PASEBA-1860 file (N, C-alpha, C; in nm, 3 decimals):
! residues 204
1> XXXXXXXX> -0.535/-0.418/2.470/-0.630/-0.308/2.454/-0.691/-0.315/2.314 ~ -0.822/-0.303/2.307/-0.889/-0.310/2.179/-0.856/-0.189/2.094 ~ -0.842/-0.209/1.960/-0.817/-0.095/1.873/-0.936/-0.003/1.867 ~ -0.911/0.127/1.854/-1.021/0.222/1.840/-1.063/0.229/1.695 ~ -1.181/0.278/1.669/-1.231/0.290/1.534/-1.248/0.437/1.499 ~ -1.226/0.468/1.371/-1.240/0.606/1.326/-1.349/0.613/1.221 ~ -1.390/0.734/1.179/-1.485/0.746/1.069/-1.426/0.689/0.940 ~ -1.514/0.664/0.843/-1.470/0.609/0.715/-1.380/0.708/0.643
9> XXXXXXXX> -1.277/0.655/0.576/-1.180/0.738/0.508/-1.166/0.696/0.363 ~ -1.116/0.783/0.279/-1.095/0.754/0.138/-0.947/0.737/0.108 ~ -0.916/0.650/0.012/-0.777/0.631/-0.030/-0.776/0.616/-0.182 ~ -0.756/0.724/-0.253/-0.756/0.722/-0.398/-0.671/0.839/-0.445 ~ -0.636/0.843/-0.576/-0.556/0.956/-0.623/-0.623/1.092/-0.603 ~ -0.756/1.094/-0.592/-0.826/1.221/-0.584/-0.874/1.255/-0.444 ~ -0.914/1.156/-0.368/-0.967/1.181/-0.235/-0.888/1.097/-0.135 ~ -0.797/1.158/-0.063/-0.717/1.087/0.035/-0.780/1.101/0.173
17> XXXXXXXX> -0.725/1.025/0.268/-0.766/1.044/0.405/-0.746/1.191/0.442 ~ -0.843/1.254/0.506/-0.819/1.391/0.552/-0.699/1.393/0.647 ~ -0.623/1.500/0.642/-0.501/1.509/0.722/-0.529/1.489/0.870 ~ -0.645/1.534/0.915/-0.677/1.523/1.057/-0.679/1.378/1.101 ~ -0.718/1.285/1.013/-0.724/1.145/1.051/-0.584/1.087/1.068 ~ -0.491/1.131/0.985/-0.352/1.086/1.002/-0.301/1.129/1.139 ~ -0.333/1.252/1.177/-0.292/1.302/1.308/-0.362/1.226/1.420 ~ -0.489/1.193/1.399/-0.564/1.117/1.498/-0.503/0.979/1.519
25> XXXXXXXX> -0.472/0.913/1.408/-0.414/0.779/1.417/-0.277/0.784/1.481 ~ -0.194/0.881/1.438/-0.060/0.895/1.495/-0.066/0.922/1.645 ~ -0.160/1.006/1.685/-0.175/1.036/1.827/-0.219/0.913/1.906 ~ -0.314/0.838/1.848/-0.363/0.718/1.916/-0.253/0.614/1.930 ~ -0.164/0.605/1.829/-0.058/0.505/1.833/0.050/0.537/1.935 ~ 0.047/0.657/1.990/0.141/0.689/2.097/0.106/0.612/2.225 ~ -0.024/0.578/2.237/-0.071/0.511/2.358/-0.124/0.371/2.333 ~ -0.138/0.333/2.205/-0.197/0.204/2.172/-0.107/0.131/2.073
33> XXXXXXXX> -0.121/0.000/2.067/-0.040/-0.081/1.976/-0.095/-0.077/1.834 ~ -0.227/-0.056/1.818/-0.288/-0.059/1.686/-0.418/0.020/1.687 ~ -0.455/0.071/1.570/-0.579/0.148/1.552/-0.650/0.094/1.429 ~ -0.779/0.065/1.442/-0.856/0.014/1.329/-0.930/0.129/1.261 ~ -0.917/0.140/1.129/-0.986/0.244/1.054/-1.054/0.182/0.933 ~ -1.163/0.244/0.888/-1.234/0.195/0.770/-1.161/0.238/0.643 ~ -1.173/0.158/0.539/-1.098/0.181/0.416/-1.190/0.174/0.295 ~ -1.176/0.270/0.203/-1.237/0.262/0.071/-1.135/0.310/-0.031
41> XXXXXXXX> -1.152/0.271/-0.155/-1.059/0.312/-0.260/-1.016/0.195/-0.346 ~ -0.948/0.224/-0.455/-0.908/0.122/-0.551/-0.757/0.114/-0.571 ~ -0.679/0.203/-0.512/-0.536/0.207/-0.541/-0.461/0.086/-0.486 ~ -0.519/0.016/-0.385/-0.452/-0.099/-0.326/-0.525/-0.230/-0.354 ~ -0.613/-0.232/-0.453/-0.679/-0.355/-0.494/-0.574/-0.454/-0.547 ~ -0.582/-0.583/-0.516/-0.686/-0.650/-0.435/-0.649/-0.667/-0.288 ~ -0.531/-0.622/-0.246/-0.491/-0.642/-0.107/-0.588/-0.573/-0.012 ~ -0.625/-0.449/-0.044/-0.720/-0.373/0.037/-0.832/-0.330/-0.056
49> XXXXXXXX> -0.955/-0.361/-0.016/-1.069/-0.338/-0.105/-1.181/-0.262/-0.035 ~ -1.274/-0.214/-0.118/-1.390/-0.143/-0.065/-1.458/-0.227/0.043 ~ -1.499/-0.163/0.150/-1.570/-0.233/0.255/-1.480/-0.297/0.360 ~ -1.350/-0.279/0.347/-1.257/-0.336/0.444/-1.229/-0.237/0.557 ~ -1.184/-0.291/0.668/-1.124/-0.212/0.774/-0.979/-0.258/0.785 ~ -0.890/-0.164/0.814/-0.749/-0.199/0.825/-0.701/-0.170/0.967 ~ -0.606/-0.250/1.011/-0.546/-0.232/1.142/-0.409/-0.169/1.122 ~ -0.394/-0.045/1.163/-0.268/0.027/1.151/-0.190/0.007/1.281
57> XXXXXXXX> -0.073/-0.055/1.270/0.009/-0.087/1.386/0.116/0.018/1.408 ~ 0.155/0.033/1.533/0.270/0.116/1.566/0.395/0.046/1.511 ~ 0.477/0.119/1.435/0.598/0.060/1.377/0.702/0.169/1.356 ~ 0.817/0.162/1.423/0.923/0.259/1.400/0.978/0.243/1.259 ~ 1.034/0.350/1.205/1.077/0.348/1.064/1.180/0.239/1.036 ~ 1.267/0.208/1.133/1.370/0.108/1.109/1.313/-0.033/1.098 ~ 1.187/-0.051/1.137/1.123/-0.183/1.128/1.047/-0.203/0.997 ~ 1.034/-0.095/0.919/0.963/-0.104/0.792/1.052/-0.172/0.688
65> XXXXXXXX> 0.995/-0.268/0.614/1.068/-0.343/0.513/1.003/-0.326/0.376 ~ 1.078/-0.360/0.272/1.021/-0.360/0.137/0.897/-0.448/0.133 ~ 0.796/-0.404/0.063/0.668/-0.473/0.042/0.571/-0.454/0.157 ~ 0.613/-0.390/0.268/0.518/-0.358/0.374/0.416/-0.256/0.322 ~ 0.295/-0.262/0.375/0.193/-0.162/0.345/0.190/-0.064/0.462 ~ 0.204/0.064/0.431/0.213/0.163/0.538/0.110/0.274/0.520 ~ 0.078/0.340/0.629/0.002/0.465/0.624/0.101/0.578/0.647 ~ 0.094/0.683/0.564/0.183/0.797/0.581/0.108/0.927/0.556
73> XXXXXXXX> 0.167/1.032/0.604/0.107/1.165/0.596/0.158/1.239/0.473 ~ 0.066/1.305/0.402/0.102/1.394/0.292/0.036/1.530/0.316 ~ 0.076/1.629/0.236/0.019/1.763/0.253/-0.131/1.762/0.232 ~ -0.180/1.674/0.143/-0.323/1.668/0.112/-0.400/1.574/0.203 ~ -0.331/1.502/0.289/-0.398/1.406/0.375/-0.306/1.290/0.408 ~ -0.363/1.172/0.420/-0.284/1.052/0.447/-0.316/0.947/0.342 ~ -0.220/0.860/0.315/-0.232/0.760/0.210/-0.187/0.625/0.265 ~ -0.244/0.518/0.211/-0.202/0.383/0.244/-0.153/0.316/0.117
81> XXXXXXXX> -0.022/0.292/0.106/0.038/0.230/-0.012/0.149/0.134/0.031 ~ 0.202/0.061/-0.067/0.306/-0.038/-0.040/0.445/0.025/-0.057 ~ 0.538/-0.016/0.028/0.676/0.030/0.018/0.746/-0.048/-0.092 ~ 0.794/0.023/-0.195/0.861/-0.043/-0.308/1.009/-0.005/-0.316 ~ 1.054/0.080/-0.225/1.195/0.119/-0.222/1.225/0.191/-0.091 ~ 1.347/0.177/-0.044/1.390/0.247/0.077/1.523/0.315/0.049 ~ 1.526/0.446/0.066/1.648/0.525/0.044/1.703/0.566/0.180 ~ 1.828/0.537/0.203/1.892/0.572/0.331/1.972/0.700/0.316
89> XXXXXXXX> 1.939/0.799/0.396/2.008/0.927/0.394/2.055/0.961/0.535 ~ 2.145/1.059/0.544/2.194/1.098/0.676/2.081/1.150/0.765 ~ 1.982/1.211/0.703/1.870/1.267/0.779/1.769/1.160/0.819 ~ 1.783/1.039/0.765/1.690/0.931/0.796/1.650/0.854/0.671 ~ 1.555/0.766/0.686/1.510/0.685/0.573/1.400/0.757/0.495 ~ 1.397/0.729/0.364/1.290/0.778/0.278/1.224/0.657/0.214 ~ 1.091/0.647/0.225/1.019/0.532/0.171/0.959/0.568/0.035 ~ 0.989/0.486/-0.065/0.929/0.501/-0.197/0.805/0.412/-0.199
97> XXXXXXXX> 0.689/0.468/-0.226/0.565/0.391/-0.217/0.484/0.401/-0.346 ~ 0.400/0.301/-0.367/0.311/0.301/-0.483/0.192/0.211/-0.452 ~ 0.076/0.246/-0.505/-0.042/0.161/-0.492/-0.028/0.035/-0.576 ~ -0.073/-0.079/-0.526/-0.062/-0.205/-0.600/-0.136/-0.199/-0.733 ~ -0.242/-0.121/-0.740/-0.322/-0.115/-0.861/-0.276/-0.006/-0.957 ~ -0.165/0.059/-0.925/-0.107/0.161/-1.012/0.013/0.104/-1.088 ~ 0.035/0.151/-1.207/0.156/0.113/-1.280/0.237/0.239/-1.309 ~ 0.179/0.331/-1.386/0.254/0.450/-1.426/0.233/0.570/-1.335
105> XXXXXXXX> 0.147/0.557/-1.234/0.130/0.668/-1.140/0.262/0.690/-1.068 ~ 0.303/0.814/-1.057/0.432/0.845/-0.994/0.438/0.793/-0.850 ~ 0.556/0.745/-0.813/0.578/0.698/-0.677/0.586/0.817/-0.581 ~ 0.543/0.794/-0.458/0.564/0.893/-0.352/0.697/0.865/-0.284 ~ 0.764/0.970/-0.240/0.886/0.957/-0.160/0.859/1.021/-0.024 ~ 0.855/0.936/0.076/0.805/0.976/0.207/0.916/0.971/0.311 ~ 0.954/1.085/0.370/1.052/1.083/0.479/0.995/1.011/0.600 ~ 1.083/0.949/0.678/1.034/0.868/0.789/0.956/0.949/0.892
113> XXXXXXXX> 0.976/1.081/0.895/0.899/1.163/0.990/0.751/1.167/0.954 ~ 0.715/1.132/0.830/0.575/1.132/0.787/0.512/0.994/0.796 ~ 0.586/0.895/0.841/0.531/0.761/0.862/0.431/0.764/0.978 ~ 0.314/0.707/0.958/0.215/0.697/1.065/0.218/0.557/1.126 ~ 0.215/0.453/1.042/0.217/0.317/1.094/0.214/0.216/0.980 ~ 0.218/0.089/1.015/0.218/-0.020/0.918/0.084/-0.094/0.926 ~ 0.030/-0.131/0.809/-0.094/-0.207/0.805/-0.063/-0.352/0.839 ~ -0.120/-0.399/0.950/-0.090/-0.534/0.996/-0.200/-0.634/0.972
121> XXXXXXXX> -0.319/-0.587/0.937/-0.432/-0.677/0.916/-0.541/-0.604/0.839 ~ -0.632/-0.681/0.780/-0.745/-0.624/0.707/-0.867/-0.713/0.730 ~ -0.983/-0.649/0.738/-1.106/-0.721/0.769/-1.220/-0.668/0.681 ~ -1.310/-0.757/0.640/-1.433/-0.711/0.578/-1.532/-0.676/0.690 ~ -1.615/-0.576/0.664/-1.710/-0.532/0.766/-1.806/-0.645/0.806 ~ -1.836/-0.734/0.712/-1.928/-0.843/0.744/-1.862/-0.951/0.830 ~ -1.727/-0.952/0.835/-1.653/-1.048/0.916/-1.545/-0.972/0.994 ~ -1.583/-0.891/1.091/-1.489/-0.800/1.156/-1.383/-0.866/1.242
129> XXXXXXXX> -1.395/-0.998/1.265/-1.296/-1.066/1.350/-1.203/-1.157/1.271 ~ -1.216/-1.159/1.137/-1.135/-1.250/1.056/-1.037/-1.170/0.970 ~ -0.910/-1.188/0.996/-0.805/-1.118/0.921/-0.792/-1.181/0.783 ~ -0.809/-1.101/0.676/-0.804/-1.154/0.540/-0.684/-1.101/0.461 ~ -0.591/-1.035/0.529/-0.474/-0.983/0.459/-0.381/-1.098/0.424 ~ -0.349/-1.113/0.296/-0.259/-1.219/0.251/-0.115/-1.178/0.280 ~ -0.040/-1.268/0.343/0.101/-1.242/0.372/0.185/-1.334/0.284 ~ 0.229/-1.282/0.172/0.309/-1.359/0.078/0.431/-1.278/0.037
137> XXXXXXXX> 0.549/-1.327/0.071/0.671/-1.257/0.032/0.687/-1.250/-0.119 ~ 0.647/-1.358/-0.187/0.661/-1.363/-0.333/0.572/-1.259/-0.400 ~ 0.448/-1.250/-0.355/0.356/-1.152/-0.414/0.402/-1.011/-0.383 ~ 0.441/-0.987/-0.258/0.491/-0.855/-0.221/0.611/-0.815/-0.303 ~ 0.704/-0.910/-0.322/0.824/-0.883/-0.402/0.786/-0.854/-0.547 ~ 0.684/-0.921/-0.598/0.641/-0.899/-0.737/0.586/-0.758/-0.756 ~ 0.510/-0.709/-0.657/0.462/-0.571/-0.665/0.578/-0.472/-0.660 ~ 0.681/-0.504/-0.582/0.799/-0.418/-0.574/0.870/-0.415/-0.709
145> XXXXXXXX> 0.887/-0.533/-0.772/0.952/-0.541/-0.904/0.872/-0.463/-1.007 ~ 0.740/-0.481/-1.009/0.654/-0.410/-1.104/0.671/-0.259/-1.089 ~ 0.668/-0.211/-0.966/0.678/-0.067/-0.942/0.812/-0.012/-0.987 ~ 0.920/-0.086/-0.961/1.052/-0.037/-0.999/1.077/-0.047/-1.149 ~ 1.020/-0.147/-1.214/1.029/-0.152/-1.360/0.955/-0.034/-1.422 ~ 0.836/-0.006/-1.371/0.758/0.107/-1.424/0.832/0.238/-1.401 ~ 0.892/0.253/-1.284/0.967/0.374/-1.254/1.087/0.389/-1.346 ~ 1.155/0.277/-1.373/1.270/0.280/-1.464/1.230/0.320/-1.605
153> XXXXXXXX> 1.117/0.266/-1.651/1.068/0.300/-1.785/1.033/0.448/-1.793 ~ 0.971/0.500/-1.687/0.935/0.642/-1.684/1.059/0.731/-1.692 ~ 1.167/0.687/-1.629/1.291/0.765/-1.631/1.359/0.759/-1.768 ~ 1.347/0.645/-1.836/1.415/0.626/-1.965/1.343/0.692/-2.082 ~ 1.214/0.717/-2.066/1.137/0.763/-2.180/1.187/0.897/-2.235 ~ 1.248/0.980/-2.149/1.294/1.111/-2.197/1.412/1.098/-2.293 ~ 1.478/0.981/-2.295/1.590/0.960/-2.386/1.547/0.898/-2.519 ~ 1.419/0.865/-2.532/1.368/0.799/-2.653/1.298/0.903/-2.739
161> XXXXXXXX> 1.329/0.908/-2.870/1.262/1.004/-2.960/1.110/0.989/-2.953 ~ 1.042/1.101/-2.963/0.897/1.103/-2.947/0.824/1.005/-3.039 ~ 0.857/0.995/-3.171/0.785/0.901/-3.258/0.799/0.756/-3.211 ~ 0.921/0.721/-3.167/0.943/0.585/-3.118/0.870/0.564/-2.985 ~ 0.875/0.665/-2.900/0.809/0.656/-2.770/0.659/0.638/-2.786 ~ 0.599/0.705/-2.885/0.455/0.695/-2.907/0.414/0.554/-2.948 ~ 0.505/0.483/-3.014/0.475/0.344/-3.054/0.499/0.249/-2.936 ~ 0.613/0.268/-2.870/0.650/0.177/-2.762/0.556/0.185/-2.642
169> XXXXXXXX> 0.493/0.301/-2.622/0.410/0.316/-2.502/0.294/0.217/-2.501 ~ 0.245/0.178/-2.621/0.136/0.081/-2.626/0.184/-0.058/-2.583 ~ 0.304/-0.096/-2.628/0.360/-0.226/-2.589/0.394/-0.226/-2.440 ~ 0.452/-0.115/-2.393/0.487/-0.105/-2.251/0.361/-0.106/-2.166 ~ 0.258/-0.033/-2.209/0.134/-0.030/-2.135/0.069/-0.168/-2.126 ~ 0.071/-0.241/-2.238/0.013/-0.376/-2.238/0.092/-0.468/-2.146 ~ 0.225/-0.457/-2.149/0.309/-0.542/-2.063/0.279/-0.517/-1.916 ~ 0.277/-0.390/-1.875/0.255/-0.359/-1.734/0.112/-0.393/-1.691
177> XXXXXXXX> 0.017/-0.377/-1.782/-0.121/-0.415/-1.751/-0.130/-0.565/-1.724 ~ -0.067/-0.646/-1.812/-0.072/-0.791/-1.794/0.006/-0.835/-1.671 ~ 0.122/-0.772/-1.649/0.205/-0.806/-1.532/0.127/-0.777/-1.404 ~ 0.067/-0.659/-1.397/-0.009/-0.621/-1.278/-0.124/-0.718/-1.253 ~ -0.199/-0.750/-1.357/-0.314/-0.838/-1.341/-0.274/-0.982/-1.313 ~ -0.155/-1.023/-1.361/-0.104/-1.156/-1.326/-0.077/-1.163/-1.176 ~ -0.013/-1.058/-1.121/0.015/-1.057/-0.977/-0.117/-1.054/-0.898 ~ -0.213/-0.974/-0.946/-0.344/-0.971/-0.880/-0.405/-1.111/-0.876
185> XXXXXXXX> -0.395/-1.185/-0.989/-0.454/-1.318/-0.997/-0.386/-1.414/-0.899 ~ -0.253/-1.403/-0.889/-0.181/-1.487/-0.794/-0.224/-1.454/-0.652 ~ -0.234/-1.324/-0.622/-0.277/-1.281/-0.489/-0.414/-1.340/-0.456 ~ -0.508/-1.326/-0.547/-0.643/-1.375/-0.521/-0.645/-1.527/-0.512 ~ -0.558/-1.594/-0.587/-0.548/-1.739/-0.577/-0.504/-1.781/-0.438 ~ -0.402/-1.714/-0.386/-0.354/-1.743/-0.250/-0.464/-1.710/-0.149 ~ -0.533/-1.598/-0.170/-0.640/-1.556/-0.079/-0.747/-1.664/-0.069 ~ -0.791/-1.718/-0.184/-0.898/-1.818/-0.182/-0.849/-1.953/-0.128
193> XXXXXXXX> -0.722/-1.985/-0.149/-0.668/-2.110/-0.095/-0.663/-2.105/0.057 ~ -0.630/-1.987/0.111/-0.617/-1.976/0.257/-0.749/-1.950/0.328 ~ -0.858/-1.932/0.253/-0.987/-1.901/0.316/-1.025/-1.996/0.427 ~ -1.014/-2.129/0.408/-1.058/-2.219/0.516/-0.977/-2.203/0.643 ~ -0.851/-2.160/0.630/-0.766/-2.152/0.748/-0.730/-2.011/0.789 ~ -0.813/-1.913/0.752/-0.781/-1.774/0.787/-0.768/-1.758/0.937 ~ -0.668/-1.681/0.976/-0.642/-1.661/1.118/-0.734/-1.554/1.176 ~ -0.766/-1.572/1.302/-0.849/-1.474/1.370/-0.769/-1.349/1.403
201> XXXX> -0.839/-1.239/1.419/-0.773/-1.113/1.452/-0.690/-1.130/1.579 ~ -0.573/-1.072/1.580/-0.486/-1.078/1.695/-0.384/-1.189/1.686 ~ -0.390/-1.272/1.579/-0.299/-1.386/1.568/-0.174/-1.356/1.489 ~ -0.164/-1.232/1.433/-0.050/-1.202/1.348/0.071/-1.160/1.431
END
């Protein structure tokens, strides 16, 4: 069955997918294997970029792994970010998520009941049948490491005297900026290397 399409949605710290779209996608996934939605925003650059469409797949919470990109529901709407941590509780799993293009932005902690689906493919509007999502365990793991290092630094800063913290924040900021952009460069390198052999939609 062909995926359905929805209106264009936003994914950024200020303008998220309207909550109704999360409900629409979740409802559609009850009867379909995947739903295609339009994507704009910068929080997931370069994996997901302006002008892309994403394929949100049906995925039970126990199938979600570290470094997967998921859509989830929040009070303000729905968000598409990468899973950088998984907490197991008696009530179920909690997914720690962060945008690839974020460093110090606080992580979201999402109970599995708010999971909508997993992003399984991405397409540019000019090439709607060619999946351009890079699948690299190394790159995904690097984004996970970056997010957890940033989270650790955020937790430790309260133990550091303010004068020292004010100096260190510049070094820490430069480190995370370079680390993030190094991973972006590796991602784009893999993306351009695989261009000649990109798989057609439905091959994942």
